[in-house]
C-alpha atoms as a printed R data frame, in Angstrom:
    type eleno elety resid chain resno      x       y       z
1   ATOM     1    CA   UNK     A     1 82.922 132.111 -50.258
2   ATOM     2    CA   UNK     A     2 85.445 129.817 -48.314
3   ATOM     3    CA   UNK     A     3 83.495 126.301 -47.242
4   ATOM     4    CA   UNK     A     4 85.555 125.942 -44.074
5   ATOM     5    CA   UNK     A     5 83.693 128.831 -42.564
6   ATOM     6    CA   UNK     A     6 80.415 126.738 -42.542
7   ATOM     7    CA   UNK     A     7 79.481 125.993 -38.930
8   ATOM     8    CA   UNK     A     8 75.985 124.577 -39.993
9   ATOM     9    CA   UNK     A     9 73.694 122.141 -42.049
10  ATOM    10    CA   UNK     A    10 70.208 122.472 -43.021
11  ATOM    11    CA   UNK     A    11 69.169 119.086 -44.682
12  ATOM    12    CA   UNK     A    12 66.355 118.088 -46.532
13  ATOM    13    CA   UNK     A    13 64.855 114.668 -45.655
14  ATOM    14    CA   UNK     A    14 62.955 112.836 -48.656
15  ATOM    15    CA   UNK     A    15 65.874 112.020 -51.111
16  ATOM    16    CA   UNK     A    16 68.668 113.605 -49.048
17  ATOM    17    CA   UNK     A    17 68.669 111.842 -45.601
18  ATOM    18    CA   UNK     A    18 65.791 109.342 -46.239
19  ATOM    19    CA   UNK     A    19 65.765 106.792 -49.343
20  ATOM    20    CA   UNK     A    20 61.917 107.946 -49.960
21  ATOM    21    CA   UNK     A    21 62.120 109.176 -53.564
22  ATOM    22    CA   UNK     A    22 60.788 105.955 -55.305
23  ATOM    23    CA   UNK     A    23 58.212 105.368 -52.668
24  ATOM    24    CA   UNK     A    24 56.631 108.949 -53.321
25  ATOM    25    CA   UNK     A    25 56.670 108.342 -56.969
26  ATOM    26    CA   UNK     A    26 54.671 104.979 -56.474
27  ATOM    27    CA   UNK     A    27 52.220 106.951 -54.199
28  ATOM    28    CA   UNK     A    28 51.180 109.243 -56.843
29  ATOM    29    CA   UNK     A    29 50.657 106.375 -58.970
30  ATOM    30    CA   UNK     A    30 48.514 104.581 -56.024
31  ATOM    31    CA   UNK     A    31 46.258 107.546 -55.447
32  ATOM    32    CA   UNK     A    32 45.718 107.943 -59.205
33  ATOM    33    CA   UNK     A    33 44.848 104.421 -59.612
34  ATOM    34    CA   UNK     A    34 42.559 104.579 -56.589
35  ATOM    35    CA   UNK     A    35 40.506 107.142 -58.405
36  ATOM    36    CA   UNK     A    36 40.504 105.741 -61.698
37  ATOM    37    CA   UNK     A    37 42.482 108.273 -63.250
38  ATOM    38    CA   UNK     A    38 45.674 107.952 -65.482
39  ATOM    39    CA   UNK     A    39 48.594 109.309 -64.211
40  ATOM    40    CA   UNK     A    40 50.309 111.892 -66.366
41  ATOM    41    CA   UNK     A    41 54.175 111.185 -67.192
42  ATOM    42    CA   UNK     A    42 55.275 114.257 -65.562
43  ATOM    43    CA   UNK     A    43 53.035 114.437 -62.473
44  ATOM    44    CA   UNK     A    44 55.915 113.549 -60.109
45  ATOM    45    CA   UNK     A    45 57.676 116.222 -61.579
46  ATOM    46    CA   UNK     A    46 55.069 118.886 -61.372
47  ATOM    47    CA   UNK     A    47 54.082 118.300 -57.624
48  ATOM    48    CA   UNK     A    48 57.415 117.997 -56.455
49  ATOM    49    CA   UNK     A    49 57.615 121.746 -55.971
50  ATOM    50    CA   UNK     A    50 54.311 122.153 -54.082
51  ATOM    51    CA   UNK     A    51 53.470 122.187 -50.545
52  ATOM    52    CA   UNK     A    52 51.301 119.651 -49.039
53  ATOM    53    CA   UNK     A    53 48.267 122.198 -49.270
54  ATOM    54    CA   UNK     A    54 49.427 123.180 -52.894
55  ATOM    55    CA   UNK     A    55 49.420 119.903 -54.479
56  ATOM    56    CA   UNK     A    56 46.336 118.537 -52.399
57  ATOM    57    CA   UNK     A    57 44.461 121.438 -54.100
58  ATOM    58    CA   UNK     A    58 46.074 120.570 -57.599
59  ATOM    59    CA   UNK     A    59 45.275 117.063 -57.365
60  ATOM    60    CA   UNK     A    60 41.482 117.587 -56.442
61  ATOM    61    CA   UNK     A    61 41.289 120.469 -58.744
62  ATOM    62    CA   UNK     A    62 43.089 119.074 -61.734
63  ATOM    63    CA   UNK     A    63 41.930 115.663 -61.821
64  ATOM    64    CA   UNK     A    64 38.177 116.876 -60.325
65  ATOM    65    CA   UNK     A    65 38.534 114.278 -57.364
66  ATOM    66    CA   UNK     A    66 35.371 113.805 -55.157
67  ATOM    67    CA   UNK     A    67 36.930 115.134 -52.180
68  ATOM    68    CA   UNK     A    68 38.123 118.103 -50.410
69  ATOM    69    CA   UNK     A    69 41.745 119.180 -50.529
70  ATOM    70    CA   UNK     A    70 42.258 118.481 -46.810
71  ATOM    71    CA   UNK     A    71 40.661 115.075 -47.260
72  ATOM    72    CA   UNK     A    72 43.071 114.063 -49.989
73  ATOM    73    CA   UNK     A    73 45.831 115.481 -47.718
74  ATOM    74    CA   UNK     A    74 44.834 112.945 -44.937
75  ATOM    75    CA   UNK     A    75 44.320 110.408 -47.546
76  ATOM    76    CA   UNK     A    76 48.201 110.523 -48.747
77  ATOM    77    CA   UNK     A    77 49.562 110.924 -45.267
78  ATOM    78    CA   UNK     A    78 47.579 107.520 -44.233
79  ATOM    79    CA   UNK     A    79 48.949 105.814 -47.370
80  ATOM    80    CA   UNK     A    80 52.474 106.776 -46.606
81  ATOM    81    CA   UNK     A    81 52.282 106.317 -42.804
82  ATOM    82    CA   UNK     A    82 53.507 102.857 -42.525
83  ATOM    83    CA   UNK     A    83 56.523 103.669 -44.741
84  ATOM    84    CA   UNK     A    84 57.775 106.316 -42.568
85  ATOM    85    CA   UNK     A    85 57.066 104.807 -39.086
86  ATOM    86    CA   UNK     A    86 58.142 101.434 -39.969
87  ATOM    87    CA   UNK     A    87 59.862 100.725 -43.481
88  ATOM    88    CA   UNK     A    88 61.695 103.811 -45.125
89  ATOM    89    CA   UNK     A    89 65.718 103.794 -44.623
90  ATOM    90    CA   UNK     A    90 68.400 106.182 -44.425
91  ATOM    91    CA   UNK     A    91 70.425 106.688 -47.632
92  ATOM    92    CA   UNK     A    92 73.874 105.350 -47.574
93  ATOM    93    CA   UNK     A    93 76.531 106.674 -45.328
94  ATOM    94    CA   UNK     A    94 74.196 109.174 -43.563
95  ATOM    95    CA   UNK     A    95 74.847 108.081 -39.950
96  ATOM    96    CA   UNK     A    96 78.717 108.154 -40.939
97  ATOM    97    CA   UNK     A    97 78.459 111.977 -41.900
98  ATOM    98    CA   UNK     A    98 76.269 112.777 -38.932
99  ATOM    99    CA   UNK     A    99 78.969 111.222 -36.463
100 ATOM   100    CA   UNK     A   100 81.603 113.421 -38.544
101 ATOM   101    CA   UNK     A   101 79.425 116.238 -38.062
102 ATOM   102    CA   UNK     A   102 79.054 115.704 -34.365
103 ATOM   103    CA   UNK     A   103 83.025 115.415 -33.990
104 ATOM   104    CA   UNK     A   104 83.457 118.572 -35.685
105 ATOM   105    CA   UNK     A   105 80.628 120.316 -33.682
106 ATOM   106    CA   UNK     A   106 78.883 121.257 -36.713
107 ATOM   107    CA   UNK     A   107 75.168 121.755 -35.787
108 ATOM   108    CA   UNK     A   108 72.219 120.711 -38.238
109 ATOM   109    CA   UNK     A   109 68.601 120.258 -38.574
110 ATOM   110    CA   UNK     A   110 66.105 119.243 -40.993
111 ATOM   111    CA   UNK     A   111 63.877 121.569 -43.208
112 ATOM   112    CA   UNK     A   112 61.252 119.404 -45.052
113 ATOM   113    CA   UNK     A   113 58.031 119.417 -47.025
114 ATOM   114    CA   UNK     A   114 56.888 116.014 -45.302
115 ATOM   115    CA   UNK     A   115 54.344 116.016 -42.548
116 ATOM   116    CA   UNK     A   116 55.824 116.846 -39.602
117 ATOM   117    CA   UNK     A   117 54.491 113.831 -37.599
118 ATOM   118    CA   UNK     A   118 55.634 111.335 -40.123
119 ATOM   119    CA   UNK     A   119 59.020 112.634 -40.601
120 ATOM   120    CA   UNK     A   120 59.611 112.937 -36.850
121 ATOM   121    CA   UNK     A   121 58.567 109.043 -36.461
122 ATOM   122    CA   UNK     A   122 60.851 108.271 -39.116
123 ATOM   123    CA   UNK     A   123 63.691 110.290 -37.505
124 ATOM   124    CA   UNK     A   124 63.077 108.969 -34.355
125 ATOM   125    CA   UNK     A   125 62.946 105.362 -35.478
126 ATOM   126    CA   UNK     A   126 66.336 105.802 -37.456
127 ATOM   127    CA   UNK     A   127 68.007 107.453 -34.267
128 ATOM   128    CA   UNK     A   128 68.459 110.546 -35.939
129 ATOM   129    CA   UNK     A   129 66.244 112.710 -34.126
130 ATOM   130    CA   UNK     A   130 68.008 113.196 -30.922
131 ATOM   131    CA   UNK     A   131 70.956 114.759 -33.315
132 ATOM   132    CA   UNK     A   132 69.119 117.485 -34.625
133 ATOM   133    CA   UNK     A   133 68.982 120.975 -33.543
134 ATOM   134    CA   UNK     A   134 65.416 121.353 -35.035
135 ATOM   135    CA   UNK     A   135 62.659 119.823 -37.575
136 ATOM   136    CA   UNK     A   136 60.809 122.399 -39.513
137 ATOM   137    CA   UNK     A   137 58.290 121.589 -41.915
138 ATOM   138    CA   UNK     A   138 56.599 123.878 -44.782
139 ATOM   139    CA   UNK     A   139 53.609 123.808 -42.976
140 ATOM   140    CA   UNK     A   140 55.275 125.251 -39.944
141 ATOM   141    CA   UNK     A   141 56.978 127.882 -42.022
142 ATOM   142    CA   UNK     A   142 54.148 128.990 -43.859
143 ATOM   143    CA   UNK     A   143 55.761 128.721 -47.089
144 ATOM   144    CA   UNK     A   144 56.882 126.210 -49.498
145 ATOM   145    CA   UNK     A   145 60.884 125.530 -50.684
146 ATOM   146    CA   UNK     A   146 60.178 127.930 -53.384
147 ATOM   147    CA   UNK     A   147 60.414 130.699 -51.106
148 ATOM   148    CA   UNK     A   148 63.448 131.484 -48.891
149 ATOM   149    CA   UNK     A   149 61.471 131.733 -45.603
150 ATOM   150    CA   UNK     A   150 61.708 128.096 -44.632
151 ATOM   151    CA   UNK     A   151 65.485 128.286 -44.935
152 ATOM   152    CA   UNK     A   152 65.911 131.779 -43.387
153 ATOM   153    CA   UNK     A   153 63.861 130.308 -40.203
154 ATOM   154    CA   UNK     A   154 65.966 127.367 -40.262
155 ATOM   155    CA   UNK     A   155 69.131 129.442 -39.711
156 ATOM   156    CA   UNK     A   156 67.480 131.252 -37.171
157 ATOM   157    CA   UNK     A   157 67.136 127.919 -35.198
158 ATOM   158    CA   UNK     A   158 70.759 127.211 -35.906
159 ATOM   159    CA   UNK     A   159 71.617 130.611 -34.669
160 ATOM   160    CA   UNK     A   160 73.965 131.072 -37.654
161 ATOM   161    CA   UNK     A   161 73.892 133.665 -40.574
162 ATOM   162    CA   UNK     A   162 73.452 132.146 -43.903
163 ATOM   163    CA   UNK     A   163 76.925 132.386 -44.945
164 ATOM   164    CA   UNK     A   164 77.532 130.005 -42.275
165 ATOM   165    CA   UNK     A   165 75.364 127.294 -43.376
166 ATOM   166    CA   UNK     A   166 75.251 124.652 -46.081
167 ATOM   167    CA   UNK     A   167 71.899 123.460 -47.281
168 ATOM   168    CA   UNK     A   168 71.772 120.011 -48.497
169 ATOM   169    CA   UNK     A   169 68.981 119.041 -51.310
170 ATOM   170    CA   UNK     A   170 68.173 116.607 -53.952
171 ATOM   171    CA   UNK     A   171 65.440 118.896 -55.362
172 ATOM   172    CA   UNK     A   172 66.252 121.501 -58.044
173 ATOM   173    CA   UNK     A   173 63.761 124.340 -56.774
174 ATOM   174    CA   UNK     A   174 65.043 124.025 -53.461
175 ATOM   175    CA   UNK     A   175 68.687 124.454 -54.334
176 ATOM   176    CA   UNK     A   176 67.646 127.109 -56.617
177 ATOM   177    CA   UNK     A   177 65.957 129.010 -53.754
178 ATOM   178    CA   UNK     A   178 68.464 128.492 -51.178
179 ATOM   179    CA   UNK     A   179 71.501 129.662 -53.364
180 ATOM   180    CA   UNK     A   180 69.313 132.916 -54.453
181 ATOM   181    CA   UNK     A   181 68.976 133.466 -50.667
182 ATOM   182    CA   UNK     A   182 72.595 133.342 -50.084
183 ATOM   183    CA   UNK     A   183 73.255 130.155 -48.870
184 ATOM   184    CA   UNK     A   184 76.131 127.634 -49.664
185 ATOM   185    CA   UNK     A   185 74.188 124.680 -51.159
186 ATOM   186    CA   UNK     A   186 74.977 121.099 -51.699
187 ATOM   187    CA   UNK     A   187 73.323 119.127 -54.512
188 ATOM   188    CA   UNK     A   188 72.722 115.672 -53.237
189 ATOM   189    CA   UNK     A   189 72.043 112.819 -56.015
190 ATOM   190    CA   UNK     A   190 68.959 110.912 -55.916
191 ATOM   191    CA   UNK     A   191 68.468 107.906 -58.130
192 ATOM   192    CA   UNK     A   192 64.702 108.316 -58.076
193 ATOM   193    CA   UNK     A   193 65.249 111.922 -59.841
194 ATOM   194    CA   UNK     A   194 67.770 111.448 -62.141
195 ATOM   195    CA   UNK     A   195 66.617 113.617 -64.626
196 ATOM   196    CA   UNK     A   196 67.002 116.675 -62.723
197 ATOM   197    CA   UNK     A   197 70.870 115.859 -61.948
198 ATOM   198    CA   UNK     A   198 72.358 117.884 -64.645
199 ATOM   199    CA   UNK     A   199 70.662 121.090 -63.755
200 ATOM   200    CA   UNK     A   200 71.246 120.353 -60.124
201 ATOM   201    CA   UNK     A   201 74.866 120.169 -60.923
202 ATOM   202    CA   UNK     A   202 74.863 123.512 -62.682
203 ATOM   203    CA   UNK     A   203 72.702 124.871 -59.789
204 ATOM   204    CA   UNK     A   204 74.148 124.102 -56.604
205 ATOM   205    CA   UNK     A   205 77.641 125.575 -55.160
206 ATOM   206    CA   UNK     A   206 78.697 121.851 -54.891
207 ATOM   207    CA   UNK     A   207 77.310 118.591 -55.886
208 ATOM   208    CA   UNK     A   208 77.853 115.075 -54.357
209 ATOM   209    CA   UNK     A   209 76.731 111.485 -55.313
210 ATOM   210    CA   UNK     A   210 77.266 110.219 -51.837
211 ATOM   211    CA   UNK     A   211 76.222 112.275 -48.890
212 ATOM   212    CA   UNK     A   212 79.366 111.579 -47.074
213 ATOM   213    CA   UNK     A   213 81.512 113.491 -49.655
214 ATOM   214    CA   UNK     A   214 80.026 116.486 -47.989
215 ATOM   215    CA   UNK     A   215 82.899 116.322 -45.630
216 ATOM   216    CA   UNK     A   216 85.238 117.964 -47.910
217 ATOM   217    CA   UNK     A   217 83.000 121.188 -48.133
218 ATOM   218    CA   UNK     A   218 82.721 121.618 -44.701
């Protein structure tokens, strides 16, 4: 596939556009401490692949928490709300890349596992919202990023075919799914998840340490 046929980008949010990976790992520990549970070393990696509904059910059932999955999901949302609304920054050079995409008339949007209201709040605060063609959550898609549905729906929102779109992700499972579904994939390095980088490099069509490097592939 010739990369210069690419006309759109589907961006992940956390760890790709937003510097939030380390925050989420701290949230896992904070929640476990709240319930007096010891946090397994691989917990963050285990739940990374899950949708909000899946990880809420997993926590409640695996650790026998005295709440429903719905109550747990709300607790997590409340825990991270201030971070999204007030604190989390963009990763380096994101705005420079978006400026360049705009100059090239390359359209783009965000597909995320994050709570939609909080994702929207962060994107508006950081002046990215008005640039986007769409924001699509796993909840809205009805499927996590281990299934191609969210990427297919995002492609429809861009009014482009899958071979005209790059999917930029820092998560191995999302890259595996998007590439298997026929998308050009860009693995984006996130310092909060260095253990997965070697596999990401082997899986993605291309990979970048700095998101601005994407320019050479579009």
